[in-house]
VEXDREN-2710 file (C-alpha; in Angstrom, 1 decimal):
% VEXDREN-2710
k/r/px/py/pz
1/MET/17.3/-2.8/-10.3
2/ILE/15.2/-1.9/-13.4
3/SER/17.4/-0.3/-16.4
4/ASP/19.4/2.0/-14.5
5/ARG/17.1/2.9/-11.7
6/ARG/17.6/1.6/-8.4
7/VAL/14.3/0.8/-6.0
8/ILE/13.7/0.3/-2.7
9/ALA/10.5/-1.0/-1.2
10/VAL/9.6/0.2/2.0
11/ILE/7.3/-1.9/4.4
12/PRO/5.6/0.0/7.1
13/ALA/4.7/-2.1/10.2
14/ARG/3.6/-0.3/13.3
15/GLY/3.2/-2.5/16.4
16/GLY/0.2/-1.2/17.8
17/SER/-3.1/-1.7/16.1
18/LYS/-6.4/-0.8/17.9
19/GLY/-8.6/-2.4/15.2
20/LEU/-6.8/-5.8/15.1
21/PRO/-3.9/-6.1/17.6
22/GLY/-1.0/-7.6/15.9
23/LYS/-2.4/-7.9/12.9
24/ASN/1.2/-7.3/10.9
25/ILE/2.1/-10.6/12.1
26/ARG/-1.2/-12.4/12.9
27/PRO/-0.8/-15.5/11.1
28/LEU/-2.2/-15.8/7.6
29/LEU/-2.7/-18.9/6.0
30/GLY/0.6/-20.9/7.2
31/LYS/2.7/-17.0/7.6
32/PRO/2.5/-13.8/9.2
33/MET/0.5/-11.5/7.4
34/ILE/3.9/-9.5/6.9
35/ALA/5.4/-12.4/5.2
36/TRP/3.3/-12.2/2.0
37/SER/4.3/-8.8/1.2
38/ILE/7.9/-9.2/2.2
39/GLU/7.8/-12.2/-0.4
40/GLN/6.7/-10.4/-3.2
41/ALA/9.1/-7.6/-2.7
42/LEU/11.9/-10.1/-2.9
43/ASN/10.7/-12.1/-5.7
44/THR/10.4/-8.9/-7.9
45/PRO/14.0/-8.5/-9.5
46/GLU/13.2/-5.0/-10.2
47/ILE/13.6/-4.2/-6.3
48/ASP/17.3/-3.7/-5.0
49/THR/16.4/-3.2/-1.1
50/VAL/13.5/-4.5/0.6
51/VAL/13.4/-3.0/4.1
52/VAL/10.6/-3.2/7.0
53/THR/10.4/-0.5/9.2
54/THR/9.0/-0.9/12.6
55/ASP/8.9/0.3/16.4
56/SER/8.1/-3.7/17.6
57/GLU/11.4/-5.8/18.0
58/GLU/9.0/-8.9/17.5
59/ILE/7.8/-7.7/14.4
60/ALA/11.4/-6.9/13.6
61/CYS/12.3/-10.3/14.0
62/VAL/9.5/-11.8/12.0
63/ALA/10.6/-9.3/9.0
64/ARG/14.2/-10.5/9.2
65/ASP/13.5/-14.1/9.2
66/TYR/11.7/-13.7/5.7
67/GLY/14.5/-11.9/4.2
68/ALA/14.0/-8.1/5.2
69/GLU/16.0/-5.8/6.0
70/VAL/15.4/-3.9/9.4
71/PRO/18.6/-1.9/10.1
72/PHE/16.7/0.7/12.9
73/LEU/13.9/0.4/14.9
74/ARG/11.3/3.4/14.2
75/PRO/11.9/6.5/16.8
76/HIS/8.6/7.0/19.1
77/GLU/7.0/10.4/17.3
78/LEU/6.8/8.1/14.2
79/SER/5.2/5.4/16.1
80/THR/2.0/7.2/17.6
81/ASP/-1.6/6.9/15.5
82/GLU/-0.8/10.5/14.4
83/ALA/2.2/9.3/12.8
84/MET/2.1/9.6/8.6
85/SER/3.2/7.6/6.3
86/ILE/5.2/9.7/4.3
87/ASP/7.2/10.9/7.3
88/VAL/8.1/7.2/8.0
89/VAL/9.5/6.8/4.7
90/MET/11.7/9.8/4.7
91/HIS/12.7/8.9/7.8
92/CYS/13.8/5.4/6.3
93/LEU/15.3/7.0/3.4
94/GLU/17.4/9.6/5.6
95/PHE/18.9/6.8/7.2
96/TYR/20.0/4.6/3.8
97/ARG/21.4/8.0/2.4
98/THR/23.6/9.4/5.8
99/GLN/24.6/5.5/7.5
100/ARG/24.4/3.6/4.4
101/ASN/25.3/5.7/1.5
102/GLN/23.0/4.3/-0.4
103/GLU/20.5/6.4/-2.9
104/PHE/17.5/5.1/-4.8
105/ASP/15.5/6.6/-7.9
106/TYR/12.2/5.0/-7.1
107/VAL/10.3/4.3/-3.7
108/LEU/8.0/1.6/-3.6
109/LEU/5.4/1.7/-0.3
110/LEU/3.9/-1.4/0.4
111/GLU/1.2/-1.7/2.9
112/PRO/1.5/-5.1/4.4
113/THR/-2.2/-5.2/5.2
114/SER/-3.0/-5.5/1.7
115/PRO/-1.2/-8.9/0.4
116/LEU/-3.6/-9.8/-2.3
117/ARG/-0.9/-8.5/-5.0
118/GLU/-0.6/-11.3/-8.0
119/ARG/3.2/-12.5/-8.6
120/ASP/4.0/-9.7/-11.2
121/ASP/2.1/-7.1/-10.4
122/LEU/5.0/-5.0/-8.7
123/SER/7.1/-5.8/-12.0
124/LYS/4.3/-4.3/-14.1
125/ILE/3.7/-1.3/-12.0
126/ILE/7.5/0.0/-11.9
127/SER/8.1/-1.0/-15.7
128/LEU/4.8/1.2/-16.3
129/LEU/6.7/4.2/-14.5
130/ARG/10.0/3.3/-15.9
131/SER/8.2/3.6/-19.7
132/ARG/6.4/6.7/-18.5
133/GLU/8.9/8.5/-16.0
134/MET/9.1/11.6/-18.7
135/GLU/5.8/12.4/-18.2
136/ALA/4.5/10.4/-15.0
137/ASN/5.8/10.9/-11.4
138/ALA/4.1/7.8/-9.5
139/VAL/2.0/4.7/-10.1
140/ILE/-0.6/3.8/-7.2
141/SER/-2.7/0.5/-7.5
142/VAL/-6.7/1.0/-7.5
143/GLY/-9.8/-0.7/-7.6
144/GLU/-12.9/0.6/-9.0
145/VAL/-15.2/1.5/-6.0
146/GLN/-18.2/-1.0/-5.6
147/GLU/-20.3/1.2/-3.5
148/HIS/-20.9/3.8/-6.1
149/PRO/-20.6/7.3/-4.9
150/MET/-23.7/8.3/-6.9
151/SER/-25.9/5.9/-5.0
152/GLN/-24.5/7.3/-1.6
153/PHE/-26.2/9.6/0.9
154/ILE/-25.0/11.5/4.2
155/MET/-27.5/11.4/7.0
156/GLU/-28.4/14.8/8.3
157/GLU/-29.3/15.9/11.9
158/LYS/-33.0/15.1/11.7
159/LYS/-31.9/11.8/10.0
160/TYR/-33.2/13.1/6.5
161/LEU/-30.8/11.6/3.6
162/GLN/-29.2/14.0/1.3
163/GLU/-27.3/12.8/-1.9
164/LEU/-23.6/12.5/-1.4
165/ILE/-23.3/14.1/-5.1
166/ILE/-25.6/16.9/-5.4
167/ASP/-28.2/16.2/-8.3
168/CYS/-27.4/13.2/-9.4
169/LYS/-29.8/10.8/-10.2
170/THR/-29.5/7.7/-7.9
171/GLU/-31.8/5.4/-9.8
172/THR/-29.5/5.4/-12.7
173/ARG/-28.6/1.3/-13.6
174/ARG/-25.2/0.7/-12.2
175/GLN/-23.8/-0.2/-15.5
176/ASP/-24.6/3.3/-17.1
177/LYS/-22.6/5.1/-14.0
178/PRO/-19.2/6.4/-14.7
179/ALA/-16.3/4.7/-12.9
180/PHE/-14.8/5.8/-10.0
181/TYR/-11.4/4.7/-8.4
182/ILE/-9.9/4.7/-4.6
183/SER/-6.1/3.5/-3.9
184/TYR/-6.4/-0.2/-3.2
185/GLY/-3.6/-2.9/-2.7
186/GLY/-1.5/-0.9/-0.9
187/VAL/1.1/0.1/-4.1
188/TYR/2.5/3.5/-4.1
189/LEU/5.6/3.8/-6.5
190/VAL/7.1/7.3/-6.7
191/LYS/10.4/9.3/-7.9
192/ASN/12.5/9.7/-4.9
193/ASP/13.2/13.2/-6.1
194/VAL/9.6/13.9/-6.7
195/LEU/8.6/12.3/-3.0
196/VAL/11.0/14.6/-1.6
197/SER/9.8/17.9/-3.4
198/GLU/6.1/17.5/-2.6
199/LYS/6.2/15.4/0.6
200/SER/3.2/13.1/-1.0
201/PHE/2.5/9.7/-2.4
202/TYR/-0.1/11.3/-4.9
203/PRO/2.2/13.5/-6.4
204/HIS/0.9/15.5/-9.7
205/ARG/0.9/13.1/-12.8
206/SER/0.4/9.9/-11.2
207/LEU/-0.7/6.8/-12.9
208/GLY/-3.3/4.4/-11.7
209/PHE/-2.5/0.8/-11.9
210/PRO/-6.1/-1.2/-12.1
211/LEU/-6.5/-4.0/-9.8
212/LYS/-8.7/-7.1/-10.1
213/ARG/-12.0/-7.1/-7.9
214/TYR/-11.0/-9.8/-5.7
215/GLN/-7.7/-7.8/-4.7
216/ASN/-9.5/-4.9/-3.5
217/TYR/-9.4/-6.1/0.6
218/ASP/-7.2/-3.9/3.4
219/VAL/-7.1/-5.5/6.9
220/ASP/-8.3/-2.9/9.5
221/ASP/-10.4/-5.1/11.7
222/LEU/-11.2/-9.0/12.2
223/TYR/-14.1/-8.9/9.6
224/ASP/-11.5/-7.7/7.0
225/PHE/-8.9/-10.4/8.0
226/ILE/-11.6/-12.7/7.8
227/ALA/-12.6/-11.9/4.3
228/LEU/-9.0/-11.6/3.3
229/GLU/-8.5/-14.9/4.2
230/ALA/-11.5/-16.5/2.2
231/VAL/-10.7/-14.6/-0.6
232/MET/-7.2/-15.7/-0.6
233/LYS/-8.5/-19.5/-0.4
234/PHE/-10.7/-19.1/-3.1
235/GLU/-8.7/-17.2/-5.5
236/TRP/-5.2/-18.7/-4.8
237/GLY/-6.3/-22.3/-3.8
238/LEU/-4.2/-22.2/-0.7
END
């Protein structure tokens, strides 16, 4: 807990994955990939509850072994490719409200496929929202875009290239281009009441929490996993 605000960390981990089967519990430098996010949350004193929501008994067993709560298996309708993270989290919050009589002020969504969080990142993100909660509703981890939109194209039907951003100068030096950011690092902290009312992890008045360049990795396929493993070895000396 931070001050008088109760915080729940929700880690969604569906069993099915087409890009990299079994990725959430794939061994990553000595432990299942999901374990990194569980341990990061458990080691953050501002977080009151760490829960994994999954449809897989195998993932549930791994999550419990590493200290997370797994009080239910996710229903089928929330376990498909089309299932939205917001619906998964709302289902989790409803369970805690009705079955555990527990309410939370802040909801922290942690994607298990983005484990490159530094030791105090989560504490800093929670403290940032607490310090500015009169003016802000959420904090989202972001990384600076490396492949700048001003240098990108779409390819037309006849393979002619067209600038993604019209009327921009693609030959502009990289250092002269304005910085663009994208959500990276799989951290979304939102006020509970705002999450319920807006049904979005990108509500109005969201603050950005910039990550370091090496943290900008998310695992969708084997190539992402190989890159992530190499970065963790290099940056963290593992």
